[in-house]
C-alpha positions as CSV (number, residue, x, y, z in Angstrom):
1,M,-16.0,10.7,-7.8
2,T,-13.3,13.6,-9.1
3,G,-12.4,16.8,-8.1
4,P,-10.8,19.7,-9.4
5,G,-8.1,19.1,-12.0
6,S,-8.5,15.3,-11.1
7,A,-8.0,12.1,-12.9
8,A,-9.4,9.3,-11.2
9,A,-10.2,8.5,-7.7
10,P,-11.2,5.3,-5.6
11,A,-14.6,4.7,-5.2
12,P,-15.5,5.8,-1.9
13,D,-17.3,3.5,0.5
14,A,-21.2,4.0,1.6
15,A,-21.1,4.1,4.9
16,P,-23.1,7.0,7.1
17,S,-20.4,9.7,8.7
18,S,-21.2,8.6,12.2
19,D,-20.3,5.3,11.7
20,L,-16.5,6.1,10.5
21,R,-13.1,6.3,12.2
22,R,-10.9,9.4,12.1
23,T,-7.1,9.4,12.3
24,P,-5.5,11.8,14.5
25,L,-4.8,14.1,11.6
26,H,-8.5,14.5,10.9
27,A,-8.7,18.4,12.3
28,E,-5.6,19.0,9.9
29,H,-7.4,17.9,7.1
30,R,-10.2,19.8,7.8
31,D,-8.6,22.9,8.3
32,A,-6.7,22.9,4.6
33,G,-9.8,22.3,3.2
34,A,-9.5,18.4,2.0
35,H,-12.9,17.0,0.5
36,M,-13.4,13.9,2.9
37,V,-15.1,10.6,2.0
38,P,-15.7,7.0,3.5
39,F,-12.9,4.8,2.6
40,G,-12.1,1.2,4.4
41,G,-14.3,2.7,7.4
42,W,-12.8,5.8,7.8
43,E,-13.0,9.5,6.8
44,M,-10.3,10.4,4.6
45,P,-9.2,13.3,2.4
46,L,-9.8,12.7,-1.3
47,Y,-8.0,15.6,-2.4
48,Y,-7.3,19.0,-1.0
49,T,-9.3,22.1,-2.9
50,A,-6.3,24.0,-2.7
51,S,-4.7,21.9,-5.2
52,G,-6.5,18.6,-6.3
53,I,-5.6,15.1,-7.6
54,L,-3.4,15.8,-10.4
55,A,-1.3,18.7,-9.0
56,E,-1.0,16.2,-5.9
57,H,0.2,13.5,-8.3
58,R,2.7,15.9,-9.8
59,A,4.0,16.9,-6.7
60,V,5.0,13.7,-5.6
61,R,6.2,12.5,-8.9
62,E,8.5,15.8,-9.1
63,G,8.8,16.9,-5.7
64,V,7.3,15.9,-2.5
65,G,4.2,14.9,-1.1
66,M,2.4,13.4,2.1
67,F,-0.4,11.1,2.8
68,D,-2.2,10.7,6.1
69,V,-2.1,6.6,6.0
70,S,-3.2,6.0,9.7
71,H,-5.9,4.4,8.8
72,M,-4.1,1.3,7.8
73,G,-3.7,-1.4,10.0
74,V,-1.0,-1.2,12.9
75,L,-0.4,-4.6,14.3
76,S,2.2,-5.2,16.6
77,V,3.2,-9.0,17.1
78,S,5.4,-9.9,19.7
79,G,7.1,-12.6,22.1
80,P,8.3,-16.0,21.6
81,G,6.0,-17.3,18.6
82,A,5.9,-14.2,16.9
83,A,8.1,-15.3,13.8
84,W,6.3,-18.7,14.1
85,L,3.1,-17.2,13.8
86,L,3.8,-14.8,10.7
87,A,5.6,-18.0,9.1
88,R,2.8,-20.1,9.0
89,R,0.1,-17.2,8.1
90,T,1.7,-15.5,5.4
91,V,4.0,-16.4,2.1
92,T,7.2,-14.8,4.3
93,D,9.5,-17.1,6.3
94,A,9.6,-14.4,9.5
95,H,12.3,-16.1,10.6
96,R,14.6,-14.9,8.2
97,L,14.0,-11.4,8.0
98,R,16.8,-9.2,9.5
99,P,16.3,-6.8,12.1
100,G,14.8,-3.8,10.2
101,Q,14.1,-5.3,7.4
102,C,10.4,-5.0,5.7
103,R,8.8,-7.7,3.5
104,Y,5.8,-7.3,1.4
105,S,3.7,-10.2,2.0
106,F,0.3,-11.6,1.6
107,L,-2.2,-13.7,3.9
108,L,-3.9,-16.5,2.2
109,N,-6.9,-18.7,2.7
110,D,-6.6,-22.6,2.2
111,E,-7.0,-22.3,-1.6
112,G,-4.2,-19.7,-1.9
113,K,-6.3,-16.9,-2.6
114,I,-5.4,-13.6,-1.1
115,H,-7.3,-12.5,2.1
116,D,-5.3,-9.4,2.1
117,D,-1.7,-7.7,1.2
118,L,0.3,-6.2,3.9
119,L,3.9,-5.1,5.1
120,V,6.0,-7.1,7.7
121,S,9.0,-5.8,9.4
122,R,11.3,-6.8,12.2
123,L,11.6,-4.6,14.4
124,D,14.2,-6.5,17.1
125,S,17.6,-7.0,17.0
126,Q,17.6,-10.2,19.3
127,E,19.3,-13.6,18.1
128,T,15.9,-15.0,17.9
129,P,13.0,-12.9,16.2
130,R,10.7,-11.7,18.8
131,E,9.1,-8.6,17.7
132,F,7.4,-7.5,14.2
133,L,5.1,-4.8,12.7
134,V,2.4,-5.8,10.6
135,V,0.6,-3.4,8.4
136,P,-2.8,-4.8,6.5
137,N,-5.4,-2.5,4.8
138,A,-7.7,-0.4,6.8
139,A,-10.8,-2.4,5.7
140,T,-9.3,-5.9,6.3
141,A,-7.5,-5.2,9.6
142,P,-9.7,-6.4,12.1
143,R,-10.1,-9.6,9.9
144,I,-6.1,-10.3,9.8
145,R,-6.2,-9.4,13.5
146,E,-8.8,-12.2,14.0
147,I,-7.0,-14.8,11.9
148,L,-3.7,-14.1,13.8
149,L,-5.5,-14.6,17.3
150,Q,-6.9,-17.9,15.9
151,H,-3.6,-19.7,15.2
152,R,-1.3,-17.7,18.0
153,P,0.7,-19.8,19.8
154,R,0.9,-19.3,23.9
155,E,3.0,-16.1,25.0
156,T,2.6,-14.3,21.9
157,R,1.2,-10.9,21.8
158,I,-1.0,-9.0,19.1
159,E,-2.2,-5.9,20.0
160,M,-4.2,-3.3,17.2
161,L,-2.2,0.3,17.9
162,N,-4.8,2.4,15.5
163,G,-6.1,5.1,17.5
164,D,-3.0,5.3,19.7
165,T,-0.5,6.0,16.5
166,A,-0.4,7.8,13.2
167,M,1.4,7.2,10.1
168,V,2.2,9.4,7.9
169,A,4.0,8.2,4.4
170,V,6.3,11.2,2.7
171,Q,6.8,10.4,-1.1
172,G,9.0,11.9,-3.9
173,P,11.9,12.9,-4.9
174,R,12.7,15.1,-2.2
175,S,11.0,13.1,0.4
176,R,14.4,12.7,2.5
177,A,14.8,16.2,3.1
178,A,11.4,16.7,4.1
179,V,11.7,14.0,6.7
180,E,14.9,15.0,8.0
181,S,14.0,18.8,8.3
182,A,10.6,17.7,10.1
183,L,12.4,14.9,12.5
184,G,15.2,17.7,13.2
185,L,18.1,14.9,12.6
186,P,19.9,13.4,9.6
187,L,18.5,9.8,8.8
188,P,20.4,6.4,8.7
189,P,21.5,5.6,5.3
190,L,18.3,3.0,4.5
191,R,17.7,1.1,1.7
192,F,14.8,0.2,0.2
193,Y,12.6,-2.1,2.2
194,T,14.3,-1.2,5.9
195,G,13.6,0.6,8.4
196,A,14.9,1.9,11.7
197,F,13.7,3.3,14.8
198,V,15.3,7.3,15.5
199,P,15.2,9.9,18.2
200,S,11.3,11.3,18.7
201,P,11.3,15.0,18.4
202,F,8.0,14.7,20.7
203,P,8.7,12.1,23.5
204,L,5.7,10.9,25.6
205,P,5.5,9.2,29.0
206,V,6.0,5.2,28.8
207,P,2.2,4.1,29.1
208,P,1.5,1.5,31.8
209,D,1.8,-2.0,31.1
210,P,3.2,-1.6,27.4
211,D,3.1,-3.3,24.3
212,P,6.8,-3.4,23.3
213,L,6.2,-1.3,20.3
214,R,3.6,1.1,22.2
215,A,6.6,1.7,24.7
216,R,9.2,2.9,22.2
217,L,6.9,4.8,20.3
218,A,7.2,6.8,23.3
219,R,10.6,7.5,23.0
220,E,11.5,6.9,19.5
221,V,9.7,7.1,16.0
222,W,10.0,4.3,13.2
223,V,10.9,5.2,9.7
224,S,10.9,3.0,7.1
225,R,11.8,3.6,3.4
226,T,8.9,2.1,1.7
227,G,5.6,3.5,-0.2
228,Y,3.2,3.1,-2.7
229,T,3.7,5.7,-5.3
230,G,7.3,4.1,-7.0
231,E,8.9,7.3,-6.0
232,L,12.0,7.5,-3.3
233,G,9.4,7.5,0.0
234,F,9.5,6.9,3.9
235,E,6.6,6.0,6.2
236,I,6.7,7.4,9.6
237,L,4.9,5.9,12.5
238,V,4.4,8.1,15.5
239,P,2.2,8.1,18.7
240,A,-1.0,10.2,18.0
241,P,-0.5,12.9,20.0
242,G,2.7,13.9,18.1
243,A,1.1,13.6,14.5
244,P,-0.2,17.0,14.0
245,E,3.3,18.6,14.7
246,L,4.8,16.0,12.5
247,W,2.4,17.0,9.9
248,R,2.9,20.5,10.0
249,R,6.7,20.3,10.4
250,L,6.5,18.2,7.1
251,G,4.7,21.0,5.2
252,A,6.9,23.7,6.6
253,A,9.6,21.6,5.1
254,G,7.6,21.4,1.6
255,A,5.5,18.6,1.4
256,V,2.4,18.9,-0.4
257,P,-0.9,17.2,1.5
258,C,-2.1,14.5,-1.0
259,G,-5.1,12.3,-0.7
260,L,-6.9,9.0,-1.7
261,G,-7.3,10.2,-5.5
262,S,-3.3,11.1,-6.1
263,R,-2.7,8.0,-3.9
264,D,-4.8,5.8,-6.9
265,T,-3.1,7.5,-10.2
266,L,0.2,7.1,-8.7
267,R,-0.1,3.3,-7.4
268,M,-2.0,2.7,-11.0
269,E,0.9,4.2,-13.1
270,K,3.1,1.5,-10.9
271,G,0.8,-1.4,-11.6
272,Y,0.2,-2.0,-8.0
273,L,-2.9,-3.8,-6.3
274,L,-5.4,-2.3,-4.3
275,S,-7.1,-4.3,-1.8
276,G,-10.8,-4.5,-2.3
277,V,-10.5,-3.5,-5.9
278,D,-7.9,-6.0,-7.5
279,F,-8.5,-8.6,-5.4
280,Q,-11.4,-10.1,-2.9
281,T,-10.5,-13.3,-1.9
282,D,-10.5,-14.3,-5.6
283,R,-6.9,-14.0,-6.6
284,T,-3.7,-15.6,-5.6
285,P,-0.3,-14.2,-5.7
286,L,0.8,-16.0,-9.1
287,E,-2.2,-14.6,-10.8
288,A,-1.4,-11.0,-9.4
289,G,2.1,-11.6,-10.8
290,Q,3.7,-11.5,-7.2
291,E,5.4,-14.6,-6.8
292,R,8.9,-13.2,-6.2
293,F,7.4,-12.4,-2.8
294,V,6.4,-15.9,-2.3
295,D,8.7,-18.2,0.1
296,F,8.2,-21.2,-1.4
297,D,10.6,-23.2,0.8
298,H,8.9,-23.1,4.0
299,P,5.0,-24.0,5.1
300,F,2.5,-21.8,5.1
301,V,-1.5,-21.5,5.0
302,G,-2.5,-21.7,1.1
303,R,1.4,-23.0,0.0
304,P,-0.1,-26.5,-1.3
305,A,-2.9,-24.6,-3.6
306,L,-0.3,-22.4,-4.8
307,E,2.2,-25.1,-5.9
308,A,-0.6,-26.9,-7.5
309,Q,-1.4,-23.6,-9.8
310,R,2.2,-22.9,-10.6
311,A,3.1,-26.4,-11.7
312,R,-0.5,-26.4,-14.3
313,G,0.5,-22.6,-15.4
314,D,-3.1,-22.1,-17.0
315,Y,-3.8,-19.6,-14.4
316,A,-4.9,-15.8,-15.6
317,R,-1.9,-13.2,-15.3
318,W,-2.2,-9.4,-14.1
319,S,-1.5,-7.1,-17.0
320,G,-1.1,-3.2,-18.1
321,I,-3.4,-2.0,-20.9
322,L,-2.5,1.6,-22.3
323,F,-5.2,2.8,-24.6
324,E,-4.6,4.7,-27.6
325,D,-7.3,7.3,-27.7
326,S,-6.6,9.9,-25.1
327,T,-10.2,10.2,-24.5
328,A,-10.7,6.6,-23.0
329,I,-10.7,6.5,-19.4
330,P,-11.5,2.9,-18.6
331,R,-13.0,2.3,-15.2
332,H,-13.4,-1.0,-12.9
333,G,-15.4,-3.4,-14.4
334,A,-15.0,-2.4,-18.1
335,P,-15.5,-5.6,-20.5
336,L,-12.3,-6.3,-22.5
337,F,-12.4,-8.3,-25.7
338,H,-10.1,-10.0,-28.1
339,G,-11.3,-10.9,-31.5
340,G,-14.7,-10.5,-30.3
341,R,-14.6,-12.7,-27.4
342,D,-14.9,-11.6,-23.6
343,V,-11.5,-11.9,-21.9
344,G,-12.4,-10.4,-18.7
345,S,-12.8,-6.8,-17.1
346,V,-10.9,-4.0,-16.0
347,S,-9.4,-4.0,-12.6
348,S,-8.1,-0.9,-12.0
349,G,-8.6,1.9,-14.3
350,G,-8.3,5.7,-15.3
351,L,-6.1,8.2,-16.8
352,S,-2.6,8.2,-15.9
353,P,-1.3,12.1,-15.6
354,T,2.2,11.4,-16.3
355,L,1.3,9.6,-19.9
356,G,-2.1,11.9,-20.5
357,R,-3.8,8.3,-21.7
358,G,-6.2,5.7,-20.3
359,I,-4.7,3.0,-18.6
360,A,-5.9,-0.4,-17.1
361,L,-4.9,-3.1,-15.0
362,A,-6.6,-6.6,-15.5
363,Y,-6.1,-10.1,-15.2
364,L,-6.0,-11.7,-18.8
365,P,-5.7,-15.1,-20.5
366,P,-2.4,-16.4,-20.6
367,G,-2.3,-16.2,-24.4
368,L,-2.9,-12.6,-24.2
369,T,-0.5,-11.0,-21.6
370,A,2.8,-10.5,-24.3
371,P,3.4,-7.0,-24.9
372,G,1.6,-6.0,-28.0
373,T,-1.3,-7.6,-27.6
374,G,-4.5,-6.0,-29.3
375,L,-7.4,-5.7,-27.2
376,T,-10.9,-3.7,-27.1
377,A,-12.7,-2.3,-24.1
378,T,-16.4,-1.2,-24.1
379,L,-16.4,2.6,-22.4
380,R,-19.3,4.4,-21.7
381,G,-21.1,2.5,-24.6
382,R,-18.6,3.0,-27.1
383,E,-15.6,0.3,-28.3
384,V,-12.1,1.9,-28.0
385,T,-8.4,-0.1,-28.7
386,G,-5.8,-1.0,-26.0
387,T,-2.5,-2.7,-26.4
388,V,-1.3,-4.9,-23.8
389,V,2.3,-3.4,-22.3
390,P,4.4,-4.3,-19.7
391,L,4.2,-3.0,-16.2
392,P,4.9,-0.4,-14.8
393,F,3.5,1.8,-17.0
394,V,5.9,4.5,-15.8
395,P,9.2,3.4,-15.1
396,G,11.2,4.4,-11.8
397,R,14.2,6.7,-11.5
398,P,17.7,4.8,-10.3
399,S,18.2,4.9,-6.5
400,P,21.7,6.3,-5.1
401,T,21.4,3.3,-2.4
402,G,20.2,0.4,-4.5
403,P,17.4,-0.3,-6.9
404,T,13.6,0.1,-6.6
405,P,12.2,-3.2,-5.9
406,P,8.9,-4.2,-7.7
407,R,6.0,-3.1,-5.2
408,S,2.5,-3.6,-4.9
409,G,-0.6,-3.5,-2.3
410,L,-1.6,-1.2,0.7
411,G,-4.0,1.2,-0.4
């Protein structure tokens, strides 16, 4: 599905609107003329009629855009066994996370296949880590919560805060100024993949018998320097009642509302994974090119299978393909060939607004992943030529406070 001036967009779910959840910013989207679609069990903006996907994409690459990402899972994991649980059930050794550190991670099955990719952030500053924020993808969040509950040690609390909270991603070269204007204070000098609590401009009463994170959000907001666009960016976690005011303040500071369509084109240009599209419990982190995020020096579910796969080295690898014909727009599922032989299919594909060319992401056999390798794809009944290229398709900008680490996931 595409919109005015659009490039590509994730395929919406086919769920009736009455079954969809709505974020605390739903009224803001409607008032702004958003084209709403089902996505991951939620009703979400695909694009805004005042701009369109291409304009929203450019706003993030050149200025600042804002995304409602309140549909993402918001899990608070706390207590004496919290670090052990997350170390056991993700590829991240949570015991080693520093206070305020965020880590891109995976939760696997016994075969090393990806249930979901997620962010794990340490919130406390105690000697023994006890409080974490876990952000899985929208459609998989209930399943991830159930898996964690199945392995939960005694005195470890797991709460899903969706509905009580909202999350806004502010992305682009001018994102810091927009966030500081909206919050009314200077941000601490956050490095990539770190976060901090800052005073809330809209404090609330502390709820009775609160989850530790829910209680803290009554007085502070959590700001992390992460993102899904490859640009300088921040994600802000606030209580649901404060979300509309935050959204309006960001808009007044120049942030352009952006929907799922531009989120998809932005992440594809950077070669980032999309849960449910690029993996569906059928791929491993090694195949997805994410080995650098796996802590092999601690026990976790799926580690023996990953070690065996790494030793064999015969697995398909996540690769980028750039098409020569500017009218060739690859889509998910398009077959790929090399020398007349079927070698796979497009996992994610579309038009790169920055390059003005079709781009695709695919798992290719190990002998075909070298840059410069020629491939053909069948797109709408015609054969087009593409070339394997290094990821990302669009390089990142240097950062004044440290390099941007390679990043994937979290759609």
